[in-house]
C-alpha positions in Angstrom: 0.0 0.0 0.0 1.4 3.4 -1.0 1.6 6.3 1.5 -1.0 9.0 0.9 0.0 11.7 -1.6 -0.1 14.8 0.7 0.3 18.4 -0.2 3.8 20.0 0.1 2.9 23.6 0.8 2.5 24.3 4.6 -0.5 26.5 3.9 -2.3 23.4 2.4 -1.9 21.6 5.8 -3.4 24.6 7.6 -6.3 24.5 5.2 -6.8 20.8 5.8 -6.8 21.3 9.5 -9.4 24.1 9.1 -11.6 21.9 6.9 -11.4 19.1 9.5 -12.0 21.4 12.4 -8.8 20.2 14.0 -6.8 22.2 16.5 -3.7 20.1 16.0 -2.2 18.4 13.0 1.1 16.5 12.9 2.9 16.7 9.6 5.8 14.2 9.6 8.2 15.2 6.9 11.7 14.5 5.8 12.6 18.1 5.1 16.2 19.3 4.5 15.8 22.3 6.8 19.2 24.0 6.6 19.4 23.4 2.8 15.9 24.9 2.3 16.8 28.0 4.4 20.0 28.6 2.5 18.4 27.9 -0.9 15.6 30.3 -0.2 18.1 33.0 0.9 20.2 32.6 -2.3 17.2 32.7 -4.5 15.6 35.6 -2.6 12.4 33.6 -2.1 10.4 32.4 0.8 11.3 28.8 1.6 9.2 26.0 2.8 10.7 26.1 6.3 9.6 29.8 6.7 6.2 28.7 5.5 5.9 26.1 8.3 7.1 28.6 10.9 4.7 31.3 9.7 1.6 29.1 10.1 -0.6 30.2 13.0 0.1 28.0 16.0 2.9 25.9 14.5 5.4 24.2 16.8 8.1 22.6 14.8 9.7 19.5 16.2 13.2 18.9 14.9 14.6 15.3 15.2 18.1 14.1 14.9 20.1 11.0 15.7 21.8 11.4 19.1 25.3 11.0 17.5 28.1 13.5 16.9 27.1 13.9 13.2 23.4 14.2 14.1 24.0 16.9 16.7 26.3 18.8 14.5 23.8 18.8 11.6 21.1 19.9 14.1 23.2 22.7 15.5 23.9 24.0 12.0 20.2 23.9 11.2 19.3 25.8 14.5 22.0 28.4 13.7 20.4 28.8 10.2 17.0 29.2 11.8 18.4 31.8 14.2 20.1 33.7 11.4 16.7 33.9 9.6 15.0 35.2 12.7 12.6 32.3 12.9 11.1 31.7 16.4 13.3 29.1 18.1 11.4 29.7 21.3 8.6 27.5 20.0 10.9 24.8 18.4 11.2 21.5 20.2 14.3 19.3 19.6 14.2 15.5 19.9 17.5 13.6 20.0 16.9 10.0 19.1 19.3 7.4 20.6 20.8 4.9 18.2 21.8 2.5 20.9 21.4 1.8 24.6 23.5 3.7 27.1 24.4 7.3 27.8 24.6 9.7 24.9 28.2 10.5 23.7 29.9 13.7 25.1 29.4 15.7 21.9 25.6 15.0 22.1 25.4 16.0 25.7 27.3 19.2 25.0 25.2 19.9 21.9 22.0 19.3 23.8 23.1 21.9 26.4 23.6 24.5 23.6 20.3 23.6 22.0 18.4 23.8 25.4 19.5 27.5 25.7 18.2 28.3 22.2 15.0 26.3 21.8 11.8 25.6 23.7 12.9 22.2 24.8 15.3 19.3 24.1 14.0 15.8 24.7 16.0 12.6 24.6 14.1 9.7 23.0 15.8 6.5 24.2 16.7 3.6 22.0 13.9 1.0 21.7 14.4 -2.1 19.6 10.7 -2.7 19.6 10.0 0.3 17.3 12.0 -1.2 14.5 10.4 -4.7 14.9 6.8 -3.7 15.8 6.3 0.0 15.0 4.7 2.2 17.6 2.4 -0.4 19.2 2.2 1.0 22.7 1.9 -2.4 24.3 5.4 -3.3 23.1 7.2 0.0 23.8 9.5 0.3 26.7 8.3 2.4 29.6 11.1 4.9 29.0 10.0 5.3 25.4 6.4 6.1 26.4 7.7 8.5 29.0 9.8 10.3 26.4 6.8 10.5 24.1 4.8 12.1 26.9 7.7 14.6 27.4 7.7 15.5 23.7 3.9 16.0 23.8 4.3 18.1 26.9 7.1 20.2 25.4 5.1 20.9 22.3 2.0 21.9 24.3 4.1 24.1 26.7 5.7 25.9 23.7 2.3 26.5 22.2 0.9 27.8 25.5 4.0 30.1 25.9 3.5 31.5 22.4 -0.3 31.8 22.2 -1.7 31.5 25.7 -3.8 29.0 27.5 -6.3 27.9 26.4 -5.1 27.8 22.8 -7.0 29.6 20.2 -10.0 27.9 18.5 -9.3 25.7 15.4 -8.9 27.7 12.2 -11.8 28.4 9.9 -11.5 27.2 6.3 -10.7 29.7 3.7 -13.8 30.6 1.6 -14.1 29.0 -1.8 -13.5 31.4 -4.7 -16.7 32.7 -6.3 -17.4 31.2 -9.7 -16.6 33.4 -12.7 -19.8 34.6 -14.4 
């Protein structure tokens, strides 16, 4: 079975949420964030990353492997976001462990730097059950479920800090264009 063909423009996701009357939508994308920011700057256009950040009530969650290379790429992306003036105060970072044990020293140091610049940094522990069984909650380790709750809490806290509590009502769909006469 093929994945759904979903719209690429961030505004389309906002419109889908409005049509559905949803207050929250999770868009899981593989998006080359830093590349998009630099390409948009060089072409003097608005990039897709800016489009996501400019949506009302969006809380971006940036994920990276909890490795030296992963943290370095994430730090570069966060520096690019900062240089563009995008709101890091409502950006949540998730560092995904690639094995059991304590994160390497560069990851711990990078997490400290990112904590000072973003809304939150959450460590998602390694869980072999995800690869074998997906996100079936009954098979996930307790630490994994706790980390998922921390991620959810961090996103909600960032949204409340940015837009208040309670959050604004769900968006209203854009009106359909009037037919040409």
